[in-house]
C-alpha positions in Angstrom: 41.2 -7.1 55.5 40.2 -10.8 56.0 37.2 -11.9 53.9 34.1 -12.9 55.8 32.8 -16.4 55.1 29.4 -16.1 56.7 25.8 -16.0 55.7 24.0 -13.0 57.0 20.4 -13.4 58.2 17.7 -11.2 59.7 15.7 -12.8 62.5 12.5 -11.5 64.3 14.1 -11.9 67.8 16.9 -13.8 69.4 14.7 -16.0 71.7 11.2 -17.2 71.2 9.6 -16.1 74.5 5.9 -16.1 73.6 3.4 -18.8 73.2 0.0 -17.8 71.6 -3.0 -20.0 72.2 -5.7 -20.7 69.7 -7.9 -18.1 71.4 -5.2 -15.4 71.0 -4.0 -15.3 74.6 -0.3 -14.7 74.7 1.9 -16.3 77.4 5.5 -15.3 78.1 8.1 -17.8 79.1 11.5 -17.6 80.7 14.0 -18.3 78.0 17.0 -18.7 80.3 15.7 -22.2 81.0 16.6 -24.6 78.1 18.0 -21.8 76.0 18.7 -24.2 73.1 14.9 -25.0 72.8 14.0 -21.3 72.9 16.8 -20.0 70.6 15.7 -18.7 67.2 16.7 -21.1 64.5 15.3 -19.5 61.4 15.9 -16.2 59.6 15.8 -14.6 56.2 19.0 -14.5 54.2 20.2 -11.0 53.4 23.7 -11.8 52.1 25.9 -14.7 51.2 29.7 -14.6 51.0 31.3 -13.9 47.6 34.3 -16.0 48.3 34.6 -19.6 49.6 37.0 -20.9 52.2 37.8 -24.5 51.1 38.9 -25.5 54.6 35.2 -25.1 55.8 33.7 -27.9 53.7 31.2 -28.1 50.8 31.1 -25.3 48.3 27.4 -25.9 47.3 26.2 -23.3 49.7 27.2 -20.6 47.1 24.8 -22.0 44.6 22.1 -23.2 47.1 21.7 -20.3 49.5 20.4 -17.0 48.0 19.4 -13.7 49.5 15.7 -13.9 50.3 15.7 -17.6 51.3 14.3 -18.7 54.6 17.3 -20.4 56.3 17.2 -22.8 59.2 20.4 -23.0 61.2 21.9 -24.5 64.4 20.5 -23.2 67.7 23.9 -22.0 68.8 24.0 -19.2 66.2 21.6 -17.0 68.2 23.0 -18.0 71.5 26.4 -16.6 70.6 26.7 -12.8 71.0 29.7 -12.9 68.6 27.4 -13.7 65.7 25.3 -10.5 66.2 26.2 -7.5 64.0 24.5 -4.1 64.0 24.7 -2.0 60.8 22.9 1.3 60.5 20.6 0.5 63.4 19.6 -2.9 61.9 20.5 -6.2 63.6 21.9 -9.1 61.6 23.2 -12.5 62.6 26.2 -14.3 61.0 25.8 -18.0 60.3 28.8 -20.1 59.5 27.8 -22.3 56.5 28.5 -25.5 58.5 25.8 -24.3 60.9 23.3 -23.7 58.0 21.0 -26.8 57.9 18.3 -26.2 55.4 16.5 -23.6 53.4 13.0 -23.2 52.2 12.3 -21.9 48.7 8.9 -22.1 47.1 7.6 -24.2 49.9 10.3 -26.9 49.4 12.8 -27.9 52.1 16.3 -28.1 50.7 19.3 -29.3 52.9 22.4 -27.1 52.8 25.9 -28.7 52.4 26.2 -32.3 53.5 23.0 -32.2 55.7 20.2 -34.7 55.3 16.8 -34.4 57.1 15.0 -37.5 58.5 11.7 -38.2 60.1 12.5 -40.9 62.7 10.4 -44.1 62.5 9.0 -45.3 65.8 9.2 -49.0 66.1 6.7 -51.2 68.0 8.4 -53.5 70.4 6.7 -56.9 70.8 6.8 -58.0 74.4 4.6 -59.9 76.8 5.4 -57.5 79.6 4.3 -54.0 78.7 6.4 -51.2 80.1 5.0 -47.8 79.0 8.3 -46.2 78.2 9.3 -49.1 75.8 6.1 -49.6 73.8 7.0 -47.0 71.2 10.8 -46.8 70.8 12.7 -44.5 68.5 15.3 -46.6 66.9 17.9 -45.8 64.3 15.6 -46.0 61.3 14.2 -43.0 59.5 12.4 -41.7 56.4 14.4 -39.3 54.3 12.4 -36.0 54.1 15.0 -33.9 52.3 18.4 -34.8 50.7 20.7 -33.3 48.1 22.7 -36.5 47.8 21.4 -38.5 44.7 22.6 -41.8 46.3 20.2 -41.2 49.3 16.9 -40.2 47.6 13.9 -38.5 49.4 11.4 -41.0 50.6 14.0 -43.7 51.3 14.0 -45.6 54.5 17.5 -45.5 56.0 19.4 -46.8 59.0 21.6 -44.1 60.6 24.2 -43.8 63.3 23.0 -43.0 66.8 25.8 -40.5 67.2 25.8 -37.2 65.2 22.1 -36.5 65.0 20.2 -33.7 66.5 16.6 -32.5 66.0 15.3 -29.2 64.8 11.8 -27.9 64.1 11.7 -27.2 60.4 8.5 -25.9 58.9 6.6 -27.1 61.9 8.1 -30.7 61.7 10.5 -32.1 64.3 13.2 -33.6 62.1 16.5 -35.2 62.7 19.4 -33.4 61.1 22.6 -35.2 60.4 25.3 -35.5 57.7 25.1 -37.8 54.7 28.0 -39.9 56.1 25.8 -40.7 59.2 23.6 -42.9 56.9 24.7 -46.5 57.3 22.5 -48.0 54.6 19.2 -47.7 52.7 16.5 -50.4 53.3 15.0 -52.2 50.4 11.4 -52.2 51.6 
């Protein structure tokens, strides 16, 4: 039998189809439109693999990710039926560790593997002609929110590649997720 190199998580539901207002009113939305934005991206870790497949990347997930952690992962996990497993009437989802982005333990966001999390910096554009769409522009500069690479410390202002980034809502914050190698340089502000 082939070993399974996946992290198993339990999620509340596959798609987030409810919006609750401050007054408690619940609205239901059609999740077939923009599935990637409605897909569940967080779950509780129930098991991590005992073995490690070196062809899949960094081994640090074995020491970082533990059962009981809150794990954020790529939106494609819940969109793929092949990742769903049912055991004794319970539903679990398998997360490849290259799709595991960050975990939360004791209120701290910790990136998994080679991921780094950034808060993009909006840059003001100085112009005599004001075009509303260009006043606040998101560039390629960001503030490091969470990093496990000592050469790119948290709180640093960095310049990053335009390609390779994607955003995810982590602990209520819209953050860019990318790999450490997408960081071009650290600013000396």
